[in-house]
C-alpha positions as CSV (number, residue, x, y, z in Angstrom):
1,M,35.6,-60.9,-83.8
2,E,36.6,-63.6,-86.2
3,L,33.9,-65.1,-88.5
4,N,34.6,-68.6,-87.2
5,E,33.8,-67.4,-83.6
6,I,30.5,-65.9,-84.8
7,Q,29.7,-69.2,-86.6
8,A,30.5,-71.3,-83.4
9,Q,28.5,-68.9,-81.2
10,C,25.5,-69.1,-83.5
11,A,25.7,-72.9,-83.6
12,Q,25.9,-73.1,-79.9
13,A,23.0,-70.7,-79.5
14,A,20.8,-72.7,-82.0
15,A,21.6,-76.0,-80.3
16,E,20.7,-74.6,-76.8
17,V,17.5,-73.2,-78.1
18,C,16.5,-76.4,-79.8
19,D,17.2,-78.4,-76.7
20,Q,15.5,-76.1,-74.2
21,A,12.5,-75.4,-76.4
22,K,12.3,-79.2,-77.0
23,L,12.1,-78.7,-80.8
24,R,11.5,-81.8,-82.9
25,A,11.9,-82.6,-86.6
26,G,9.5,-80.6,-88.7
27,D,9.3,-77.7,-86.2
28,L,9.9,-74.1,-87.3
29,L,12.6,-71.8,-85.8
30,V,12.6,-68.2,-86.6
31,V,15.8,-66.1,-86.7
32,G,16.2,-62.4,-86.9
33,C,19.8,-61.3,-87.3
34,S,21.5,-57.9,-87.5
35,S,25.0,-58.3,-88.9
36,S,25.5,-54.6,-88.1
37,E,24.8,-55.3,-84.4
38,I,27.0,-58.3,-84.4
39,S,29.8,-56.1,-85.7
40,G,29.2,-53.6,-83.0
41,E,27.3,-51.0,-85.1
42,K,23.7,-49.7,-85.0
43,I,21.2,-52.0,-86.6
44,G,20.7,-51.4,-90.3
45,T,23.8,-49.3,-90.7
46,H,26.7,-51.6,-91.6
47,S,25.2,-54.8,-93.2
48,S,27.8,-57.5,-93.7
49,V,27.2,-60.4,-95.9
50,E,30.3,-62.1,-94.5
51,V,29.1,-61.8,-90.9
52,A,25.6,-63.0,-91.9
53,E,27.1,-66.0,-93.8
54,A,29.0,-67.0,-90.7
55,A,25.8,-66.6,-88.5
56,F,23.7,-68.5,-91.0
57,E,26.2,-71.4,-91.3
58,G,26.3,-71.8,-87.6
59,I,22.5,-71.8,-87.2
60,Y,21.6,-73.7,-90.3
61,G,24.0,-76.5,-89.7
62,V,22.5,-77.3,-86.4
63,L,18.9,-77.2,-87.8
64,R,19.7,-79.4,-90.7
65,E,21.1,-82.1,-88.4
66,R,17.8,-82.0,-86.5
67,D,15.5,-81.6,-89.6
68,I,14.1,-78.3,-88.1
69,Y,13.0,-75.6,-90.6
70,L,14.6,-72.1,-90.5
71,A,12.5,-69.0,-91.2
72,A,15.0,-66.1,-91.8
73,Q,13.3,-62.8,-91.0
74,C,13.9,-59.8,-93.3
75,C,14.2,-56.3,-91.9
76,E,11.5,-53.7,-91.6
77,H,12.2,-52.5,-95.2
78,L,10.5,-55.6,-96.3
79,N,7.8,-55.6,-93.5
80,R,9.6,-58.4,-91.7
81,A,8.8,-60.9,-94.4
82,L,10.5,-64.3,-94.0
83,I,12.6,-66.5,-96.2
84,V,11.8,-70.3,-95.9
85,E,12.5,-73.4,-97.8
86,R,9.8,-74.6,-100.1
87,A,9.2,-77.7,-97.9
88,A,8.3,-75.3,-95.0
89,Y,6.2,-73.1,-97.2
90,E,4.1,-76.2,-98.2
91,R,4.1,-77.8,-94.7
92,F,2.7,-74.7,-93.0
93,A,0.5,-73.6,-96.0
94,L,2.1,-70.2,-96.1
95,D,1.4,-67.3,-98.6
96,E,4.2,-66.5,-101.0
97,V,5.2,-62.9,-101.7
98,N,7.4,-61.6,-104.5
99,V,10.6,-60.2,-103.2
100,V,14.2,-61.0,-103.3
101,P,16.1,-59.7,-100.2
102,Q,19.2,-57.7,-100.6
103,P,21.8,-56.6,-97.9
104,K,20.2,-53.2,-97.7
105,A,16.6,-54.1,-98.2
106,G,15.8,-57.3,-96.3
107,G,19.2,-57.7,-94.5
108,S,22.3,-59.8,-95.1
109,F,21.0,-62.8,-93.1
110,A,17.7,-63.1,-95.1
111,T,19.8,-62.5,-98.3
112,T,22.1,-65.3,-97.3
113,A,19.1,-67.6,-96.6
114,Y,17.7,-66.8,-100.0
115,R,21.0,-67.6,-101.7
116,R,21.8,-70.8,-99.7
117,F,18.4,-72.5,-99.5
118,A,17.9,-75.0,-102.4
119,D,14.4,-73.6,-103.2
120,P,13.7,-70.4,-101.2
121,V,10.3,-68.8,-100.9
122,A,9.6,-65.4,-99.5
123,V,6.5,-65.4,-97.3
124,E,4.6,-62.5,-95.7
125,S,4.1,-64.4,-92.4
126,V,4.7,-67.8,-90.9
127,R,1.3,-67.4,-89.2
128,Q,2.8,-67.7,-85.8
129,N,3.9,-71.3,-86.6
130,A,7.4,-70.9,-85.2
131,K,7.9,-72.8,-82.0
132,A,11.0,-70.9,-81.0
133,G,13.4,-68.2,-82.2
134,L,16.7,-66.3,-81.9
135,D,16.7,-62.5,-82.0
136,I,20.3,-61.4,-82.7
137,G,20.6,-57.6,-82.3
138,G,17.0,-56.5,-81.5
139,T,15.3,-57.5,-84.7
140,L,11.9,-58.2,-83.0
141,I,10.9,-61.8,-83.8
142,G,8.1,-62.4,-81.3
143,M,5.3,-61.8,-83.8
144,H,6.3,-65.0,-85.6
145,I,6.1,-67.4,-82.6
146,K,2.9,-69.1,-81.6
147,P,1.5,-67.7,-78.4
148,V,2.4,-67.8,-75.5
149,V,5.9,-66.6,-76.1
150,V,8.2,-66.9,-73.2
151,P,11.9,-66.1,-72.9
152,L,14.6,-68.7,-72.9
153,R,17.8,-68.2,-70.8
154,I,20.7,-69.8,-72.6
155,S,24.4,-69.6,-71.7
156,L,25.2,-67.0,-74.4
157,K,24.0,-63.4,-73.9
158,R,25.6,-62.1,-77.1
159,I,26.7,-63.0,-80.6
160,G,29.6,-60.9,-81.4
161,E,28.6,-57.4,-80.0
162,A,24.8,-58.1,-80.5
163,T,22.5,-58.7,-77.7
164,L,20.9,-62.3,-78.0
165,I,17.3,-62.8,-76.9
166,C,15.8,-66.3,-77.3
167,A,12.2,-67.4,-77.0
168,R,10.0,-70.3,-77.2
169,R,6.3,-71.0,-77.1
170,R,4.4,-72.6,-74.4
171,P,0.8,-73.8,-74.5
172,K,-1.8,-71.3,-73.1
173,F,-3.1,-72.1,-69.6
174,V,-6.7,-72.7,-69.5
175,G,-8.9,-73.3,-66.4
176,G,-9.2,-71.6,-63.1
177,S,-8.0,-72.0,-59.6
178,R,-8.6,-75.7,-59.6
179,A,-6.8,-76.5,-62.8
180,V,-3.7,-78.7,-62.8
181,Y,-1.0,-78.2,-65.4
182,N,1.4,-80.5,-67.1
183,E,4.8,-79.6,-65.8
184,N,6.5,-80.8,-69.0
185,L,4.8,-78.0,-71.0
186,L,5.8,-75.1,-68.8
């Protein structure tokens, strides 16, 4: 698959998630991305900075236009730490950790975010402040989204060869059998 196709697919997926999750300026979107899976390989085996850069450009371009923060999840070798911009770090009062992701220790997508953000900060957790997310290739992002996490069905099922799973949060239901719920929050 061509890099421009990967970028276009990622931009489309990010836009659809933002729209369906009703994200607003200042919200946080988490992305886990396996460049290996996009290329048709097993996660963690063929990290590609070029593929990750195409994915990042597609997603980040959409988020910048909407003033939505990106949290780029690192791989399990860095305990799924995240790379955010300093403004997100400050807005959500996150805890900084000292690590610089690399393609084989953190992943190519997080490495790209670290290189492209104007002022990147590595954080241990976003404290479930993400309102939605894209999981490209089985990277397991659900832990970063505020409960209750529900799947989003968008038009794309894959980015390159990687399975794409999208999710958003919805407020918890409270009450019992007589409770009435706001349909706009479902």
